[in-house]
VOPAGU-2260 file (C-alpha; in pm, 1 decimal, decimal comma):
REM VOPAGU-2260
SITE   aa  ch    i         X         Y         Z
SITE  MET   A    0    2012,8     400,5   -3479,0
SITE  ASN   A    1    2215,9      97,6   -3615,1
SITE  ASN   A    2    2358,8     362,6   -3870,8
SITE  LEU   A    3    2519,3     570,4   -3600,9
SITE  TYR   A    4    2605,5     265,4   -3391,4
SITE  CYS   A    5    2789,4     116,7   -3700,0
SITE  SER   A    6    2973,7     453,1   -3788,0
SITE  LEU   A    7    3085,6     527,6   -3455,0
SITE  PHE   A    8    3218,3     181,0   -3402,6
SITE  PHE   A    9    3410,7     172,5   -3723,4
SITE  ILE   A   10    3583,3     535,3   -3616,8
SITE  PHE   A   11    3691,9     334,6   -3305,5
SITE  SER   A   12    3806,5      37,1   -3488,9
SITE  LEU   A   13    4038,2     216,5   -3703,4
SITE  ALA   A   14    4156,2     435,9   -3417,9
SITE  SER   A   15    4247,5     130,9   -3231,5
SITE  ILE   A   16    4424,7     -52,2   -3530,0
SITE  SER   A   17    4639,9     261,8   -3591,7
SITE  VAL   A   18    4764,4     327,0   -3253,0
SITE  TRP   A   19    4830,3     -85,9   -3187,1
SITE  ALA   A   20    5042,5     -38,4   -3494,8
SITE  GLU   A   21    5236,2     205,0   -3322,7
SITE  GLN   A   22    5283,8      35,4   -2972,4
SITE  SER   A   23    5607,0    -132,6   -2872,6
SITE  PRO   A   24    5609,5    -532,1   -2852,1
SITE  PRO   A   25    5433,9    -604,1   -2503,9
SITE  THR   A   26    5628,6    -769,4   -2228,8
SITE  LYS   A   27    5343,1    -800,1   -1967,6
SITE  GLN   A   28    5047,6   -1003,4   -1903,1
SITE  ALA   A   29    4792,5    -925,5   -1636,5
SITE  ILE   A   30    4471,4   -1086,8   -1443,6
SITE  SER   A   31    4193,6    -790,8   -1345,4
SITE  ILE   A   32    4033,6    -933,9   -1021,0
SITE  PRO   A   33    3851,9    -876,1    -820,0
SITE  ASN   A   34    3652,7    -575,9    -970,9
SITE  VAL   A   35    3342,5    -451,6    -795,7
SITE  TYR   A   36    3049,3    -219,7    -863,7
SITE  ILE   A   37    2768,2    -152,7    -621,3
SITE  ALA   A   38    2484,3      76,9    -603,9
SITE  SER   A   39    2134,2     161,5    -448,3
SITE  ASP   A   40    1888,5     421,6    -452,7
SITE  SER   A   41    1623,8     562,3    -284,1
SITE  GLU   A   42    1362,2     362,9    -455,9
SITE  GLY   A   43    1511,3      30,9    -332,3
SITE  PHE   A   44    1669,5     -65,9    -625,5
SITE  SER   A   45    2001,3    -232,7    -562,1
SITE  THR   A   46    2282,8    -311,6    -817,9
SITE  TYR   A   47    2584,7    -589,9    -805,4
SITE  LYS   A   48    2876,4    -616,4   -1044,7
SITE  TYR   A   49    3137,5    -846,6   -1003,8
SITE  ASN   A   50    3407,7    -873,1   -1291,8
SITE  ALA   A   51    3742,1   -1069,5   -1353,7
SITE  GLY   A   52    3966,2   -1028,4   -1667,0
SITE  TYR   A   53    4250,0   -1201,5   -1824,8
SITE  ILE   A   54    4473,6    -925,3   -2022,3
SITE  PRO   A   55    4722,2   -1106,4   -2259,6
SITE  VAL   A   56    4852,9    -757,9   -2384,1
SITE  TYR   A   57    4961,8    -502,0   -2093,1
SITE  GLU   A   58    5189,3    -225,8   -2064,3
SITE  HIS   A   59    5053,1     -50,6   -1823,5
SITE  GLY   A   60    4702,5      53,5   -1648,9
SITE  GLU   A   61    4598,5     260,8   -1938,7
SITE  LYS   A   62    4677,8      58,6   -2196,2
SITE  TYR   A   63    4602,4    -291,4   -2238,4
SITE  THR   A   64    4393,8    -554,9   -2412,0
SITE  GLY   A   65    4240,3    -825,8   -2266,0
SITE  ILE   A   66    3895,0   -1022,6   -2217,9
SITE  SER   A   67    3649,3   -1009,6   -1910,1
SITE  TYR   A   68    3358,0   -1180,8   -1758,3
SITE  GLN   A   69    3130,8   -1002,6   -1559,6
SITE  ARG   A   70    2783,9   -1123,4   -1369,5
SITE  ASN   A   71    2528,0    -864,2   -1304,9
SITE  TYR   A   72    2282,7    -876,4   -1036,3
SITE  PHE   A   73    1981,7    -684,8    -932,9
SITE  THR   A   74    1727,4    -669,8    -679,2
SITE  GLN   A   75    1426,3    -427,6    -572,4
SITE  ASN   A   76    1167,2    -548,0    -316,8
SITE  ASN   A   77    1097,5    -896,6    -363,0
SITE  TRP   A   78    1205,4    -891,8    -742,8
SITE  ASN   A   79    1553,7   -1000,6    -860,1
SITE  SER   A   80    1730,9   -1047,9   -1165,6
SITE  SER   A   81    2079,3   -1142,1   -1292,9
SITE  ALA   A   82    2279,4   -1135,3   -1591,8
SITE  ASN   A   83    2611,0   -1257,9   -1786,2
SITE  VAL   A   84    2829,1   -1039,9   -1956,7
SITE  TYR   A   85    3109,6   -1107,6   -2215,5
SITE  THR   A   86    3338,7    -835,2   -2309,2
SITE  LEU   A   87    3672,2    -807,4   -2543,5
SITE  LEU   A   88    3849,3    -461,0   -2504,2
SITE  THR   A   89    4141,8    -271,8   -2583,9
SITE  LYS   A   90    4262,4      60,5   -2414,7
SITE  SER   A   91    4530,6     318,6   -2452,9
SITE  ILE   A   92    4529,1     614,1   -2284,0
SITE  ASN   A   93    4812,0     871,8   -2236,6
SITE  PRO   A   94    4835,5     910,8   -1855,8
SITE  ARG   A   95    4959,7    1292,0   -1901,7
SITE  THR   A   96    4678,7    1412,7   -2118,5
SITE  GLY   A   97    4401,5    1174,0   -2104,3
SITE  LEU   A   98    4375,2    1150,1   -2427,6
SITE  GLY   A   99    4356,6     803,7   -2657,6
SITE  TYR   A  100    4096,0     547,7   -2715,3
SITE  ASN   A  101    3885,5     292,7   -2494,8
SITE  LEU   A  102    3702,5      23,5   -2705,6
SITE  ASN   A  103    3505,9    -232,6   -2584,4
SITE  VAL   A  104    3280,3    -466,3   -2705,5
SITE  GLY   A  105    3014,7    -702,0   -2481,1
SITE  TYR   A  106    2734,9    -970,6   -2516,2
SITE  ASN   A  107    2481,5    -932,5   -2255,4
SITE  GLU   A  108    2246,2   -1233,8   -2183,1
SITE  GLN   A  109    1965,3   -1156,2   -1906,8
SITE  ASN   A  110    1611,5   -1291,5   -1895,2
SITE  GLY   A  111    1638,1   -1452,7   -2222,3
SITE  TYR   A  112    1709,6   -1122,1   -2406,7
SITE  LYS   A  113    2035,7   -1117,4   -2603,3
SITE  LEU   A  114    2260,8    -792,0   -2660,7
SITE  ALA   A  115    2545,1    -666,6   -2792,4
SITE  THR   A  116    2682,3    -375,9   -2567,3
SITE  THR   A  117    2964,2    -114,4   -2587,0
SITE  ASP   A  118    3094,9     182,0   -2403,5
SITE  SER   A  119    3394,8     332,1   -2614,5
SITE  SER   A  120    3525,2     669,8   -2674,9
SITE  TYR   A  121    3824,5     818,2   -2857,2
SITE  SER   A  122    3953,6    1136,8   -2792,5
SITE  LEU   A  123    4250,6    1352,0   -2952,6
SITE  ARG   A  124    4415,6    1694,0   -2960,2
SITE  LEU   A  125    4238,6    1881,2   -3221,2
SITE  THR   A  126    4468,3    2245,9   -3165,0
SITE  ASP   A  127    4692,4    2344,7   -2904,5
SITE  THR   A  128    4390,6    2462,5   -2704,8
SITE  THR   A  129    4114,9    2243,5   -2830,0
SITE  LYS   A  130    4056,5    1873,4   -2735,2
SITE  GLY   A  131    3780,4    1649,7   -2919,8
SITE  GLU   A  132    3578,2    1323,7   -2813,2
SITE  VAL   A  133    3357,1    1109,5   -2998,9
SITE  PHE   A  134    3194,0     844,3   -2776,6
SITE  VAL   A  135    2917,6     561,9   -2830,3
SITE  SER   A  136    2782,5     352,2   -2545,8
SITE  ARG   A  137    2483,0      53,1   -2586,7
SITE  ASP   A  138    2366,5    -114,7   -2290,6
SITE  ARG   A  139    2033,5    -193,7   -2101,4
SITE  VAL   A  140    1866,4      29,0   -1904,4
SITE  GLU   A  141    1846,6     -82,2   -1538,5
SITE  THR   A  142    1527,5     -78,9   -1380,0
SITE  GLN   A  143    1296,7    -339,5   -1280,7
SITE  ASN   A  144    1065,1    -247,6   -1562,3
SITE  ALA   A  145    1322,1    -194,9   -1820,9
SITE  LEU   A  146    1530,9    -532,4   -1744,2
SITE  THR   A  147    1226,7    -716,8   -1745,2
SITE  ASN   A  148    1111,3    -605,9   -2056,8
SITE  GLY   A  149    1441,2    -620,9   -2206,0
SITE  ILE   A  150    1461,8    -267,7   -2292,2
SITE  TYR   A  151    1807,5     -90,5   -2413,5
SITE  TYR   A  152    1959,3     225,6   -2519,8
SITE  THR   A  153    2231,3     336,6   -2757,0
SITE  PHE   A  154    2432,7     673,0   -2669,9
SITE  GLY   A  155    2651,5     867,2   -2922,4
SITE  GLY   A  156    2770,0    1241,7   -2925,5
SITE  ALA   A  157    3077,1    1418,7   -2946,1
SITE  SER   A  158    3233,4    1690,9   -2689,6
SITE  ILE   A  159    3470,6    1973,5   -2775,4
SITE  GLU   A  160    3703,4    2080,9   -2459,0
SITE  GLN   A  161    3828,8    2462,8   -2558,0
SITE  GLN   A  162    4087,0    2665,7   -2348,1
SITE  ILE   A  163    3968,4    3031,6   -2329,7
SITE  ILE   A  164    4219,6    3170,3   -2156,7
SITE  GLU   A  165    4467,7    3052,5   -1900,4
SITE  ARG   A  166    4321,9    2894,5   -1634,1
SITE  LEU   A  167    3975,7    2888,9   -1778,5
SITE  THR   A  168    3820,0    2606,0   -1991,2
SITE  ALA   A  169    3508,2    2549,4   -2164,9
SITE  ILE   A  170    3368,2    2164,3   -2219,5
SITE  VAL   A  171    3020,7    2095,8   -2422,2
SITE  MET   A  172    2868,5    1772,0   -2534,4
SITE  ALA   A  173    2605,5    1716,5   -2716,3
SITE  GLY   A  174    2440,6    1362,8   -2813,6
SITE  ASN   A  175    2122,1    1166,7   -2848,7
SITE  MET   A  176    2001,8     872,3   -2695,7
SITE  TYR   A  177    1784,5     594,5   -2833,6
SITE  PHE   A  178    1592,0     348,3   -2637,0
SITE  SER   A  179    1439,5      59,6   -2787,3
SITE  ASP   A  180    1107,1     134,1   -2676,6
SITE  THR   A  181    1099,0     432,4   -2953,4
SITE  ASN   A  182    1182,7     695,7   -2674,7
SITE  THR   A  183    1465,6     927,7   -2796,8
SITE  ARG   A  184    1665,6    1183,0   -2581,8
SITE  PRO   A  185    1825,7    1466,3   -2702,8
SITE  THR   A  186    2100,2    1572,1   -2440,8
SITE  VAL   A  187    2351,3    1867,3   -2415,0
SITE  ARG   A  188    2611,6    1921,6   -2116,8
SITE  ALA   A  189    2837,2    2216,9   -2051,8
SITE  ARG   A  190    3095,1    2279,4   -1782,8
SITE  VAL   A  191    3279,1    2612,1   -1754,1
SITE  VAL   A  192    3599,3    2511,1   -1552,5
SITE  TYR   A  193    3848,5    2775,4   -1363,4
SITE  ASP   A  194    4171,4    2661,2   -1202,6
SITE  LEU   A  195    4115,5    2843,9    -875,0
SITE  ILE   A  196    4377,1    2712,3    -699,7
SITE  PRO   A  197    4625,2    2549,6    -963,0
SITE  GLU   A  198    4929,9    2457,1    -713,6
SITE  HIS   A  199    4670,1    2225,1    -540,3
SITE  GLY   A  200    4438,9    2122,7    -814,9
SITE  ILE   A  201    4144,2    2305,1    -712,9
SITE  THR   A  202    3874,4    2423,0    -944,0
SITE  ALA   A  203    3581,8    2606,2    -939,9
SITE  GLN   A  204    3316,5    2483,9   -1170,9
SITE  LEU   A  205    2977,9    2578,1   -1364,5
SITE  ARG   A  206    2788,5    2286,8   -1496,5
SITE  TYR   A  207    2461,1    2276,5   -1701,0
SITE  ARG   A  208    2290,4    1984,3   -1842,8
SITE  GLN   A  209    1961,4    1944,1   -2020,1
SITE  TYR   A  210    1777,8    1695,7   -2205,2
SITE  ARG   A  211    1414,1    1616,8   -2317,9
SITE  ASP   A  212    1209,0    1279,2   -2413,2
SITE  THR   A  213    1025,6    1289,7   -2757,3
SITE  ASN   A  214     803,6    1007,2   -2632,0
SITE  THR   A  215     678,8    1039,7   -2278,5
SITE  ASN   A  216     384,3     793,6   -2363,2
SITE  VAL   A  217     596,6     471,2   -2322,7
SITE  ALA   A  218     547,4     275,6   -2036,3
SITE  ASN   A  219     755,5     370,4   -1698,1
SITE  ASN   A  220    1057,0     188,7   -1804,1
SITE  TYR   A  221    1262,5     487,5   -1689,8
SITE  PHE   A  222    1230,0     851,3   -1568,5
SITE  ASN   A  223    1158,2    1027,6   -1886,0
SITE  PRO   A  224    1012,1    1378,9   -1841,2
SITE  SER   A  225     921,8    1576,7   -2149,2
SITE  GLU   A  226    1230,4    1831,2   -2047,1
SITE  TYR   A  227    1494,7    1802,9   -1749,2
SITE  ASN   A  228    1715,0    2113,7   -1679,0
SITE  GLU   A  229    1984,3    2132,8   -1426,8
SITE  THR   A  230    2241,1    2414,8   -1330,9
SITE  MET   A  231    2519,6    2345,2   -1084,3
SITE  ILE   A  232    2781,2    2500,4    -876,2
SITE  ALA   A  233    3064,5    2303,4    -795,3
SITE  PHE   A  234    3445,6    2252,2    -723,1
SITE  GLY   A  235    3704,1    2028,1    -803,1
SITE  MET   A  236    4010,2    1866,2    -681,6
SITE  ARG   A  237    4258,0    1658,6    -864,1
SITE  LYS   A  238    4645,6    1621,4    -693,6
SITE  ARG   A  239    4891,8    1357,4    -715,5
SITE  ILE   A  240    5018,9    1254,8    -369,7
SITE  SER   A  241    5310,0     983,1    -361,5
SITE  GLY   A  242    5218,7     866,2    -713,6
SITE  TRP   A  243    4859,3     847,1    -647,3
SITE  MET   A  244    4609,0    1063,6    -837,2
SITE  ILE   A  245    4324,2    1184,3    -587,2
SITE  ALA   A  246    4012,6    1344,2    -726,7
SITE  GLY   A  247    3689,2    1472,5    -591,2
SITE  THR   A  248    3371,4    1695,2    -673,6
SITE  ALA   A  249    3131,4    1850,6    -451,6
SITE  GLY   A  250    2823,5    1991,4    -615,2
SITE  VAL   A  251    2505,0    2195,6    -540,2
SITE  GLY   A  252    2253,7    2320,0    -809,0
SITE  ARG   A  253    1901,2    2338,6    -890,1
SITE  GLN   A  254    1673,2    2137,1   -1141,6
SITE  THR   A  255    1356,3    2206,5   -1319,7
SITE  VAL   A  256    1134,2    1874,6   -1431,2
SITE  ASN   A  257     851,8    2000,9   -1717,1
SITE  GLN   A  258     710,9    2329,0   -1586,9
SITE  ASP   A  259     738,7    2218,3   -1227,9
SITE  PRO   A  260     908,0    2475,6    -954,3
SITE  SER   A  261    1296,7    2396,8    -932,4
SITE  THR   A  262    1441,4    2205,8    -638,0
SITE  THR   A  263    1758,9    2130,3    -532,1
SITE  THR   A  264    2021,2    1861,8    -676,4
SITE  GLN   A  265    2345,4    1736,4    -497,7
SITE  LEU   A  266    2683,8    1585,2    -631,1
SITE  TYR   A  267    2964,8    1429,8    -441,4
SITE  GLU   A  268    3242,9    1208,9    -567,4
SITE  LEU   A  269    3565,0    1085,8    -454,8
SITE  ALA   A  270    3859,3     871,3    -632,6
SITE  ALA   A  271    4164,7     741,0    -589,0
SITE  THR   A  272    4384,1     579,0    -845,9
SITE  SER   A  273    4744,3     401,3    -795,1
SITE  PRO   A  274    5043,0     503,3   -1000,9
SITE  VAL   A  275    4967,8     381,0   -1361,9
SITE  ALA   A  276    5290,8     230,2   -1434,0
SITE  SER   A  277    5348,8       9,5   -1111,2
SITE  ASN   A  278    5494,5    -324,7   -1179,3
SITE  ASP   A  279    5317,8    -479,3    -875,6
SITE  TYR   A  280    4949,6    -355,3    -936,9
SITE  TYR   A  281    4704,7    -141,0   -1098,4
SITE  PHE   A  282    4410,9     -19,5    -821,8
SITE  LYS   A  283    4137,5     259,5    -913,4
SITE  THR   A  284    3820,1     330,7    -660,8
SITE  ARG   A  285    3559,1     574,9    -681,6
SITE  ALA   A  286    3246,8     640,8    -460,8
SITE  ALA   A  287    2976,2     865,7    -540,3
SITE  TYR   A  288    2611,6    1015,1    -381,8
SITE  GLY   A  289    2394,9    1208,3    -631,8
SITE  LYS   A  290    2041,7    1352,5    -540,8
SITE  SER   A  291    1828,9    1444,5    -847,6
SITE  ALA   A  292    1476,6    1373,6    -976,5
SITE  GLY   A  293    1311,4    1044,4   -1039,4
SITE  PHE   A  294     964,7     870,9   -1073,7
SITE  LEU   A  295     874,2     940,6    -727,3
SITE  GLY   A  296     974,7    1311,7    -741,6
SITE  PRO   A  297    1262,7    1556,4    -693,9
SITE  ASN   A  298    1406,1    1389,4    -388,6
SITE  TYR   A  299    1539,5    1080,4    -589,4
SITE  PHE   A  300    1924,7     999,4    -464,0
SITE  TYR   A  301    2159,3     733,8    -564,9
SITE  ARG   A  302    2508,9     610,7    -407,8
SITE  TYR   A  303    2749,7     343,1    -530,0
SITE  VAL   A  304    3128,7     239,8    -485,7
SITE  MET   A  305    3330,1      73,6    -756,4
SITE  GLN   A  306    3676,9     -60,9    -737,1
SITE  GLU   A  307    3949,0    -170,5   -1014,4
SITE  LEU   A  308    4244,6    -406,7    -930,4
SITE  ILE   A  309    4514,8    -511,8   -1254,9
SITE  ILE   A  310    4777,2    -743,5   -1132,5
SITE  PRO   A  311    5086,9    -760,8   -1400,0
SITE  PHE   A  312    5293,3   -1061,2   -1419,8
């Protein structure tokens, strides 16, 4: 696990340095506040995350370097827990292609447990019709038992996006999640996307994901079936309106957990992003609802809303 984490971190560091060397001199600074993430689920678990940051190097909403402080607060029934998170971050994403890097390294302190965290990725164009990405994330598992016991995960992998023919694209991701309680979770996700109505940014999608847990005998720190499969049909929308990017997804599918009969899954997402190069502000918001399997059976659901505001000066 440590070798994987260090290797991917080294790759992202090199990418960051190389792209940074090509940047034009920065002309702006910014503050990022208020940033909010609020979530709840059918098991009564609620998450509140409040974040503020200072960005001494700012070019636009997808290209900057800064620091942030985040306060996490979790509740379930009569239990609660909180954490402090300090993060260094640098980001350089091309708004037209979505390619580039996002690198952050954080320090999380909760219930006396200390953890180095990251949520980083690097993507590039491999050929005229192929894109590739490598990623790594490391953070706490956010359930009551896991937070109480200091359980965390490291998830690393890669994805390939291939245009098959005009208007038809396939994306495949493969990775492995390493839990600190000795469990691992090999994971595969795939999507086939067809541009159904290109002039309106509407797509039809076939989605598939599968994972298995290698150690199902660990304590109930999180939902860990021996095998999970989901197939989903979804429709997506992505359209620029007056400079704002509006995106959404609506999907319904079927899931199987171990050898149990299949049941229904759902996913609904809506997001809005302001013009990336605005000199006044950069704003992103997203809301989602999902239904899948959990501790208590196949009808687990979650919902969340988040927002990010950056003000340059």
